[in-house]
C-alpha positions in Angstrom: 12.8 -4.7 15.0 12.9 -8.2 13.4 9.9 -7.2 11.3 11.8 -4.3 9.9 14.8 -6.5 9.0 12.6 -9.0 7.2 10.9 -6.2 5.2 14.1 -4.6 4.2 15.6 -8.0 3.1 12.5 -8.8 1.1 12.5 -5.4 -0.5 16.1 -5.6 -1.6 15.6 -9.2 -2.9 12.7 -8.0 -5.0 14.7 -5.2 -6.5 17.5 -7.5 -7.6 15.2 -10.2 -8.9 13.0 -8.0 -11.0 14.0 -7.0 -14.5 13.9 -3.2 -15.1 11.1 -2.9 -17.7 7.6 -1.7 -17.8 5.0 -4.4 -16.9 1.8 -2.3 -16.9 -0.6 -2.1 -19.9 -2.6 0.7 -18.4 -2.3 4.3 -17.4 -5.1 4.6 -14.8 -6.8 2.1 -12.5 -9.6 2.5 -9.9 -10.7 -0.1 -7.5 -10.7 -1.2 -3.9 -7.9 -1.8 -1.4 -8.5 -4.3 1.4 -6.0 -3.7 4.2 -5.4 -5.0 7.7 -6.8 -1.7 9.1 -8.8 0.0 6.4 -10.9 -0.9 3.4 -11.7 1.6 0.7 -11.5 3.0 -2.8 -8.1 3.5 -4.5 -6.8 5.2 -7.7 -3.5 4.6 -9.4 -2.1 6.8 -12.2 1.1 6.1 -14.1 3.0 9.4 -14.9 5.4 7.4 -17.1 6.2 3.8 -17.8 7.7 3.1 -14.4 6.4 5.8 -12.0 2.9 6.0 -10.5 0.9 7.9 -7.9 -1.6 6.0 -5.8 -4.3 7.4 -3.5 -6.4 5.4 -1.0 -9.3 6.5 1.1 -9.2 3.9 3.9 -12.4 3.5 5.9 -12.0 1.9 9.3 -13.8 1.4 12.5 -14.4 4.8 14.0 -12.5 6.8 11.3 -11.0 7.4 7.9 -7.4 7.7 6.6 -6.2 9.3 3.4 -3.0 7.8 2.0 -0.9 9.0 -0.9 2.0 7.0 -2.4 4.7 7.6 -5.0 5.6 4.2 -6.6 8.2 2.8 -8.9 7.3 -0.3 -10.9 9.3 -2.9 -12.9 8.6 -6.3 -14.4 8.9 -9.1 -11.8 10.5 -12.6 -12.4 10.4 -12.0 -16.2 6.7 -12.8 -16.1 4.6 -10.9 -18.6 1.9 -8.7 -16.8 3.5 -9.2 -13.4 5.2 -6.2 -11.8 7.0 -5.5 -8.6 6.4 -2.0 -7.1 7.8 -0.1 -4.2 7.4 3.4 -2.9 6.8 5.9 -0.2 4.3 8.5 0.9 2.2 9.6 3.9 -1.2 9.4 5.5 -3.6 11.7 7.3 -6.7 10.7 9.0 -8.8 10.6 12.2 -10.2 7.9 14.5 -12.8 8.2 17.2 -13.4 6.3 20.4 -12.8 2.6 20.2 -10.0 0.1 19.7 -7.2 0.9 17.3 -5.9 -2.4 15.8 -2.2 -2.9 15.3 -1.0 -5.8 13.1 0.8 -8.4 15.2 0.6 -6.2 18.3 -1.6 -5.1 21.1 -4.7 -3.1 20.3 -4.9 0.3 21.9 -8.1 1.9 23.2 -8.8 5.5 22.2 -11.3 7.4 24.5 -11.9 10.3 22.1 -11.1 11.6 18.6 -7.5 11.5 17.5 -5.6 12.7 14.4 -3.4 10.2 12.5 -0.4 11.6 10.6 2.5 9.6 9.4 4.9 8.3 6.8 4.1 5.2 4.7 6.0 2.8 2.4 4.8 0.1 0.1 6.3 -3.0 -1.5 4.3 -5.4 -3.5 3.4 -7.4 -6.7 0.7 -6.6 -9.2 -0.7 -8.8 -11.9 -2.8 -7.5 -14.8 -5.1 -10.3 -16.1 -4.4 -10.8 -19.8 -7.3 -9.7 -22.1 -9.2 -8.3 -19.2 -9.1 -4.8 -17.6 -8.5 -6.2 -14.1 -5.4 -5.8 -12.0 -4.8 -7.7 -8.7 -2.1 -6.5 -6.2 -0.7 -7.9 -3.0 1.5 -5.7 -0.9 2.9 -4.8 2.5 2.5 -1.3 3.9 5.0 -0.4 6.6 4.1 2.9 8.3 5.3 5.2 11.0 2.6 6.9 13.0 3.8 10.2 14.3 0.7 11.9 15.8 -0.2 9.0 18.2 3.3 7.6 18.6 5.7 7.4 17.4 5.2 3.8 16.6 5.8 1.5 13.7 3.5 -1.2 12.3 3.0 -3.0 9.0 -0.2 -4.0 7.2 -0.7 -6.4 4.4 -3.0 -5.3 1.6 -5.0 -6.8 -1.3 -6.1 -4.6 -4.2 -8.6 -5.2 -7.0 -8.7 -2.6 -9.7 -10.3 -1.8 -13.1 -7.7 -0.6 -15.5 -8.0 1.8 -18.5 
């Protein structure tokens, strides 16, 4: 429960610190997302100056997870090219036999194939490198697993994307 309190406090602080303006210089970005559980390709598309959709195909030991997120973005700390983003979405996937890793918790052993379905959130910072088509993001992904739970966990993530 303490993790959830810290995440909520951090999220609220970022919202009040950030200036409401558009910090992105691109409409679409493709790249890789490196998470605590999964690593895989990602795509982010801005529908307008402050609203984006992001999809991630997370490949993990013994499985794959598809995640879709709806994100709001705003300039962070009055720094050009730095944005704060937050959002929500869901995931759907499957894992086979093996250990299922939980961030900061006990691993669980699965003795067969299992479906993963749940709700996701995201809060993070993204920096677009000036004069280069590269964006780097660092975020936290709290998620509620419903099919194998319910249980709650949180995973940090690092994203590297090509922007256009």
